[in-house]
C-alpha positions, 0 to 999 in steps of 0.5 A: 500500500502506497501512502496517499496524498490527495490531489491539490486541485480536488476542489476546482472541478467539482460542483457543490450545491447547497443542501436545502436551506442549510449551511451544508454544501454537498458535491453534485455527485456523491459516492454510495457504498451500497454495492462494491464495498463489502467483503466480496470485493478486494480492499485495494479496489475499494481504496483506489475508488475512494482515493480517486473520488476524493481527488475528484472533489467527492467529499460525501460518502454514503453508507448504511448499517447493512451495506456489504455483504455481509451486513456491516462490512461496508462500514468496516472496510470504509473505516479501514481506508478512512484510518489509513488514508483520510484520517487527516481529512475528516473535517473535509468529509461528509460521512452518512449512515442509515438504519431502518432495514433489517440488520440483526435477528429478532424484533429489535434489529429492524424498522423504526423503533427508538431502541433499534435506531439508536443501537444501530447508530452506536454499532455503526460508529464503532464499525466506522471508528468515529465519534459522530457521523455527519448525517444519520438517516432513517432508511424508510418509513415504518407504518407500525411505529409512531413518527414521533418515536422514530424522529425523536430518536433522530433528534436524540442522535443530534443532541447526543453529538453522535450525528450533526444532521438527520435525514430520511429516505423513501418517505412519501410527500405526506410523511415527509411533511409530517417529519419536517413538522415533528423535527422542527417542534423538537428543535432539529431541522430535517436536512435531507431526503434520500429518494430513489429517482431516475428517468425510469422512476420519476415518482418524486416529481408529483409532490415530493419535490414541491414539499422539499423545496417549500420546506427547505429540505435537500434531496439526494437521489439514489439509483439514478442509473436504475440499478444499471439499467440506464447504462450501455451494459444491457443494450444488447441483452444480459451479459454474464456476470452482470447484476441482472444475471445474478437476479439481485436488485436488478431482476430479469423482469425489469429488462422487459421489451418495453424497458429495453426499447426505452433505454435504447431510445434514450441511449440514442439521445445521449449519443446526440449529446456526446454523452454515454447513457449513464452520463446523461441519466446523471445530468438529467437527475440534476436538472432540477435545482431542488436535487442537491446531489445524486448518489452513484456507485462504482465498481472501478476507478474508470467507471467512477471517472466516466460518470463524474464526467457527466458534470461537464455537460449538465445543460439540456435544450428544450428539444432534448428534454421533450425527446427524453420525456417520450421515453422517460416513463415509469418502468416498474423498477422501483424496489422502494415503492411500498415504503415510499408511498405508505 
């Protein structure tokens, strides 16, 4: 392992956007560690991706308690690299984690109870080797637990000094409005919402973005590449070794004839813009100023660099947007539809 010295010009090319009406700026592209940072991937590959991300001005690294595999390993691996390479730059980083999906067996390792959320945060901090995270999220709405309890736990995370800010993920517009009100009454602002959003999954445009804009809450979109569907990887079918071939978060039924026809048409539009389909999908998700940042994953340094290049061409003509709208329709790919609309 070679010692790491960050690029001196790391802040020159990245675009930073204000997160709602807060004082926090986030990079337009943030790095999510949902995939590719578990124990199934070489630590040297992970290290190279994280180093290059920081060199490109990506200051926000997004985790969750159960990212891996196995659960917790993404936080543990990130901690190792953080200690080796980034410990002197902690104050230049925004590190987030979440709890809300299943993490450990039994009734106290899932959903939205105060017991689960605060225990999970303590576990995450131990795995990360940190005294605090910058953002702690509730990972999805839990209809069985009163919002006052769930959001009270987030408030406690801030007042205890274990999180600087709090966020929610996959909440509907109605539940988001309620969350803003409850947290505001407690004296803690809701900083950010993390919804799924892409050209094939546009649910946040109906009402949620209006709520976020009105309330001054930031928005960071995940799955902007639709689990890889909005890339050139599946234009000619399912290649061996791809995510779809493993029938995980991108399943065979998502690669139906209608979706494939749409992504091929969108790919033609992207080529006309001198972008890859992935680059156009990232730029498109950022076209609305209420979207603070987009989360991308990366399996290699080359993939990371290619996708960050989307920031070189964020502008769309009216004709381009009209053409995209003909094909950017719901593709039945939203794995988070139920919690988001509860």
